[in-house]
C-alpha positions as semicolon CSV with decimal commas, in nm:
position;residue;x (nm);y (nm);z (nm)
1;M;0,007;-0,012;0,007
2;A;0,139;0,333;-0,095
3;N;0,251;0,562;0,188
4;R;-0,022;0,817;0,133
5;H;-0,269;0,615;0,096
6;L;-0,197;0,424;0,420
7;S;-0,172;0,754;0,595
8;R;-0,511;0,869;0,457
9;S;-0,619;0,524;0,568
10;V;-0,509;0,582;0,976
11;A;-0,637;0,964;0,979
12;V;-0,974;0,815;0,857
13;Q;-0,987;0,576;1,118
14;S;-0,866;0,800;1,359
15;L;-1,127;1,038;1,276
16;F;-1,374;0,750;1,280
17;E;-1,290;0,682;1,624
18;W;-1,251;1,042;1,737
19;D;-1,616;1,127;1,621
20;F;-1,806;0,825;1,770
21;N;-1,663;0,890;2,083
22;G;-1,776;1,269;2,101
23;Q;-1,574;1,495;1,895
24;Q;-1,315;1,565;2,175
25;K;-1,038;1,754;1,964
26;E;-0,768;1,706;2,283
27;V;-0,781;1,349;2,231
28;I;-0,688;1,287;1,838
29;D;-0,371;1,348;1,867
30;Q;-0,354;1,011;2,093
31;I;-0,610;0,821;1,875
32;A;-0,394;0,880;1,611
33;K;-0,070;0,796;1,743
34;R;-0,211;0,482;1,880
35;N;-0,370;0,374;1,534
36;I;-0,035;0,459;1,349
37;N;0,127;0,201;1,589
38;E;-0,147;-0,080;1,547
39;F;-0,217;-0,030;1,182
40;A;0,092;0,107;1,017
41;P;0,416;0,072;1,240
42;G;0,719;0,201;1,069
43;L;0,489;0,433;0,867
44;D;0,765;0,715;0,723
45;D;0,463;1,007;0,730
46;Q;0,363;1,001;1,053
47;I;0,326;1,377;1,045
48;F;0,115;1,357;0,741
49;V;-0,158;1,204;0,936
50;H;-0,136;1,438;1,248
51;Q;-0,171;1,727;0,981
52;L;-0,467;1,579;0,802
53;V;-0,693;1,481;1,107
54;H;-0,643;1,839;1,260
55;Q;-0,689;2,020;0,925
56;V;-0,996;1,830;0,872
57;I;-1,135;1,902;1,259
58;A;-1,028;2,285;1,222
59;E;-1,277;2,296;0,923
60;R;-1,524;2,064;0,989
61;A;-1,798;2,322;0,984
62;K;-1,733;2,446;0,648
63;L;-1,682;2,083;0,527
64;D;-1,983;1,975;0,688
65;H;-2,195;2,252;0,534
66;I;-2,082;2,204;0,181
67;I;-2,118;1,797;0,207
68;E;-2,486;1,855;0,300
69;K;-2,560;2,148;0,035
70;A;-2,396;1,868;-0,233
71;A;-2,630;1,618;-0,085
72;P;-2,911;1,798;0,051
73;E;-3,132;1,469;0,114
74;W;-2,860;1,371;0,405
75;P;-2,815;1,565;0,661
76;I;-2,435;1,533;0,786
77;E;-2,573;1,367;1,108
78;K;-2,733;1,085;0,906
79;I;-2,469;0,983;0,670
80;A;-2,268;0,683;0,831
81;I;-1,975;0,742;1,059
82;I;-1,743;0,628;0,827
83;D;-1,866;0,786;0,536
84;R;-1,883;1,112;0,651
85;N;-1,560;1,084;0,769
86;V;-1,410;0,979;0,445
87;L;-1,612;1,267;0,293
88;R;-1,439;1,518;0,524
89;V;-1,077;1,403;0,426
90;G;-1,156;1,369;0,059
91;L;-1,316;1,713;0,068
92;W;-1,057;1,863;0,265
93;E;-0,796;1,767;0,000
94;L;-1,031;1,862;-0,296
95;L;-1,067;2,228;-0,154
96;F;-0,743;2,303;0,061
97;A;-0,475;2,068;-0,045
98;D;-0,168;2,177;-0,268
99;R;-0,287;2,078;-0,620
100;H;0,102;2,005;-0,723
101;E;0,078;1,726;-0,428
102;V;-0,283;1,612;-0,461
103;P;-0,456;1,692;-0,789
104;A;-0,845;1,715;-0,768
105;R;-0,880;1,402;-0,913
106;V;-0,667;1,191;-0,690
107;A;-0,833;1,364;-0,381
108;I;-1,170;1,206;-0,520
109;N;-1,022;0,880;-0,613
110;E;-0,836;0,845;-0,289
111;A;-1,181;0,905;-0,100
112;I;-1,379;0,629;-0,301
113;E;-1,141;0,372;-0,251
114;L;-1,107;0,469;0,116
115;A;-1,524;0,450;0,106
116;K;-1,511;0,115;-0,057
117;T;-1,255;-0,053;0,164
118;Y;-1,399;0,068;0,520
119;G;-1,761;0,173;0,421
120;G;-2,094;-0,014;0,301
121;E;-2,200;-0,170;-0,014
122;N;-2,309;0,179;-0,150
123;S;-2,030;0,420;0,002
124;G;-1,801;0,389;-0,250
125;K;-2,092;0,562;-0,502
126;F;-2,223;0,792;-0,239
127;V;-1,889;0,969;-0,195
128;N;-1,822;0,931;-0,541
129;G;-2,132;1,171;-0,593
130;V;-2,095;1,418;-0,341
131;L;-1,739;1,464;-0,453
132;G;-1,810;1,449;-0,800
133;T;-2,076;1,731;-0,749
134;V;-1,811;1,930;-0,574
135;Y;-1,547;1,929;-0,838
136;K;-1,804;2,036;-1,125
137;E;-1,922;2,305;-0,912
138;M;-1,562;2,413;-0,879
139;G;-1,525;2,423;-1,265
140;E;-1,321;2,073;-1,268
141;P;-0,984;2,134;-1,189
142;G;-0,737;1,926;-1,348
143;K;-1,009;1,786;-1,597
144;D;-0,735;1,842;-1,884
145;D;-0,429;1,733;-1,722
146;I;-0,377;1,410;-1,881
147;P;-0,041;1,285;-2,012
148;A;0,060;1,418;-2,353
149;K;0,030;1,092;-2,575
150;K;-0,327;1,068;-2,443
151;R;-0,398;1,462;-2,505
152;R;-0,264;1,414;-2,859
153;A;-0,483;1,113;-2,932
154;K;-0,811;1,293;-2,795
155;D;-0,719;1,641;-2,918
156;I;-1,010;1,799;-3,091
157;R;-0,977;2,155;-3,263
158;Y;-1,139;2,396;-3,062
159;E;-1,357;2,515;-3,370
160;D;-1,499;2,182;-3,412
161;M;-1,605;2,097;-3,068
162;P;-2,015;2,092;-3,013
163;I;-2,133;2,403;-2,841
164;E;-2,369;2,383;-2,546
165;N;-2,575;2,726;-2,542
166;L;-2,629;2,825;-2,182
167;G;-2,839;3,140;-2,064
168;G;-2,790;3,386;-1,753
169;A;-2,901;3,757;-1,626
170;V;-2,811;4,015;-1,431
171;V;-3,134;4,047;-1,278
172;Y;-3,250;4,432;-1,119
173;T;-3,583;4,555;-1,008
174;R;-3,647;4,928;-0,964
175;L;-3,762;5,063;-0,640
176;D;-4,026;5,355;-0,615
177;D;-3,756;5,587;-0,514
178;G;-3,586;5,548;-0,819
179;R;-3,327;5,336;-0,720
180;Y;-3,212;4,959;-0,852
181;E;-3,118;4,657;-0,679
182;L;-2,944;4,369;-0,832
183;A;-3,035;3,985;-0,763
184;F;-2,737;3,754;-0,683
185;V;-2,712;3,399;-0,602
186;H;-2,465;3,239;-0,357
187;D;-2,266;2,900;-0,383
188;I;-2,139;2,702;-0,136
189;F;-1,796;2,843;-0,201
190;G;-1,845;3,198;-0,109
191;Y;-1,911;3,360;-0,430
192;W;-2,219;3,581;-0,520
193;T;-2,284;3,482;-0,879
194;L;-2,553;3,524;-1,178
195;S;-2,852;3,289;-1,204
196;K;-2,822;3,090;-1,527
197;G;-2,894;2,738;-1,687
198;H;-2,897;2,545;-1,999
199;I;-3,116;2,598;-2,328
200;E;-3,340;2,342;-2,414
201;K;-3,357;2,205;-2,748
202;G;-3,599;2,411;-2,975
203;E;-3,592;2,695;-2,720
204;T;-3,476;3,019;-2,829
205;V;-3,207;3,184;-2,593
206;E;-3,372;3,447;-2,431
207;A;-3,686;3,227;-2,345
208;G;-3,497;2,943;-2,219
209;T;-3,282;3,223;-1,979
210;E;-3,614;3,360;-1,854
211;R;-3,737;3,006;-1,754
212;E;-3,409;2,879;-1,601
213;V;-3,421;3,225;-1,388
214;K;-3,766;3,153;-1,272
215;E;-3,685;2,783;-1,188
216;E;-3,379;2,878;-0,987
217;I;-3,502;3,188;-0,829
218;S;-3,869;3,219;-0,874
219;L;-3,862;3,572;-1,023
220;D;-4,047;3,644;-1,357
221;L;-3,850;3,822;-1,604
222;T;-3,861;4,106;-1,881
223;I;-3,549;4,058;-2,080
224;K;-3,399;4,407;-2,153
225;E;-3,076;4,376;-2,383
226;A;-2,794;4,133;-2,431
227;L;-2,483;4,181;-2,223
228;G;-2,256;3,925;-2,388
229;D;-2,124;3,586;-2,316
230;N;-1,845;3,388;-2,188
231;E;-1,737;3,079;-2,327
232;Y;-1,519;2,783;-2,178
233;V;-1,413;2,407;-2,245
234;A;-1,578;2,135;-2,069
235;S;-1,582;1,756;-2,035
236;D;-1,882;1,585;-2,163
237;P;-1,900;1,158;-2,072
238;E;-2,065;1,128;-2,380
239;K;-1,946;1,396;-2,628
240;G;-1,624;1,426;-2,490
241;K;-1,472;1,803;-2,514
242;I;-1,730;2,076;-2,557
243;R;-1,777;2,461;-2,561
244;K;-1,990;2,596;-2,331
245;R;-2,136;2,945;-2,392
246;V;-2,326;3,130;-2,143
247;N;-2,562;3,429;-2,303
248;Y;-2,568;3,713;-2,064
249;Y;-2,895;3,949;-2,037
250;L;-2,965;4,245;-1,837
251;A;-3,328;4,149;-1,734
252;E;-3,598;4,339;-1,503
253;A;-3,798;4,151;-1,228
254;K;-4,161;4,236;-1,250
255;D;-4,203;4,135;-0,884
256;R;-3,878;4,172;-0,605
257;S;-4,071;4,016;-0,335
258;Q;-4,094;3,664;-0,561
259;L;-3,728;3,609;-0,488
260;H;-3,693;3,275;-0,370
261;L;-3,400;3,045;-0,397
262;N;-3,548;2,690;-0,531
263;K;-3,379;2,389;-0,424
264;N;-3,025;2,379;-0,630
265;Q;-2,723;2,187;-0,573
266;G;-2,434;2,406;-0,519
267;L;-2,603;2,736;-0,416
268;D;-2,732;2,835;-0,063
269;D;-2,860;3,163;-0,120
270;A;-3,030;3,432;-0,297
271;R;-3,050;3,801;-0,210
272;W;-3,108;4,153;-0,365
273;F;-2,834;4,454;-0,331
274;P;-2,833;4,783;-0,401
275;L;-2,644;4,877;-0,684
276;E;-2,373;5,093;-0,474
277;S;-2,280;4,762;-0,271
278;V;-2,264;4,539;-0,576
279;M;-1,899;4,560;-0,619
280;Q;-1,800;4,505;-0,289
281;L;-1,955;4,131;-0,328
282;K;-1,672;3,850;-0,343
283;M;-1,756;3,734;-0,741
284;Y;-1,601;3,542;-0,989
285;D;-1,366;3,724;-1,239
286;D;-1,509;3,588;-1,538
287;I;-1,860;3,748;-1,468
288;M;-1,711;4,102;-1,327
289;P;-1,722;4,267;-1,706
290;I;-2,060;4,109;-1,745
291;V;-2,167;4,299;-1,439
292;T;-1,978;4,600;-1,433
293;R;-2,146;4,635;-1,833
294;A;-2,526;4,613;-1,604
295;L;-2,416;4,838;-1,389
296;N;-2,336;5,104;-1,674
297;R;-2,653;5,049;-1,839
298;L;-2,845;5,099;-1,529
299;S;-2,638;5,398;-1,400
300;N;-2,691;5,585;-1,711
301;N;-3,068;5,557;-1,740
């Protein structure tokens, strides 16, 4: 068994015992030391075990929150103890570990193997589903990090990739006093972003955008104008590499009181913000030009 995999195994076993016995932080080093001596005598990388269990415990509240958002039908206390601690270890490495040392796919695959080894019959699938959801929400970092030989065999020209259209909107409402507010959704990684979704076959981008936004945040919209688009390459399990094009619009909400976040994996809040506070929000770099364009349009009205 590879040294790091063995270390992760000991860390999961130690966190299981810690969790089962009441989560007393002061005893984790004692538990980890005993498990190293029992299950991995002579382990070279003992420091890694101690660091990993402490890091997971330190970020436990945040990790548990993300797990519950990725698997909303499973409150953390309802997840089997071994499964939730495998998830905590895998998620910590997925979110916080140095990606040069632990690539995202390695973190996920290691967690799946630990779940299969120590969990129940369906633990591997469950862990794969939860971490896979988070991985997609992160934008699938490292998805193209494959050996050059394989990469050449799978290369497809950018212009030949199929295009999948999505629609999104900078949603605004105008208050009685003439001031504007914008609606943003908040994701599980702490960013405020724009509501968007996939355009269905036979649907115009405008109609699909209105439908998707209503499904996500309950608002009826009137699209006013196009703001531009973003495009990025993603990997589809059936189609291979595809170009995802998100068309963004400036859209007015007919009734601001309707704003309500419907059940949606990866999101945990939706709110209105006055124009003057928008640029203070934590947003992704790729939507900043779209939001800035919308602010300029509204400010000039």
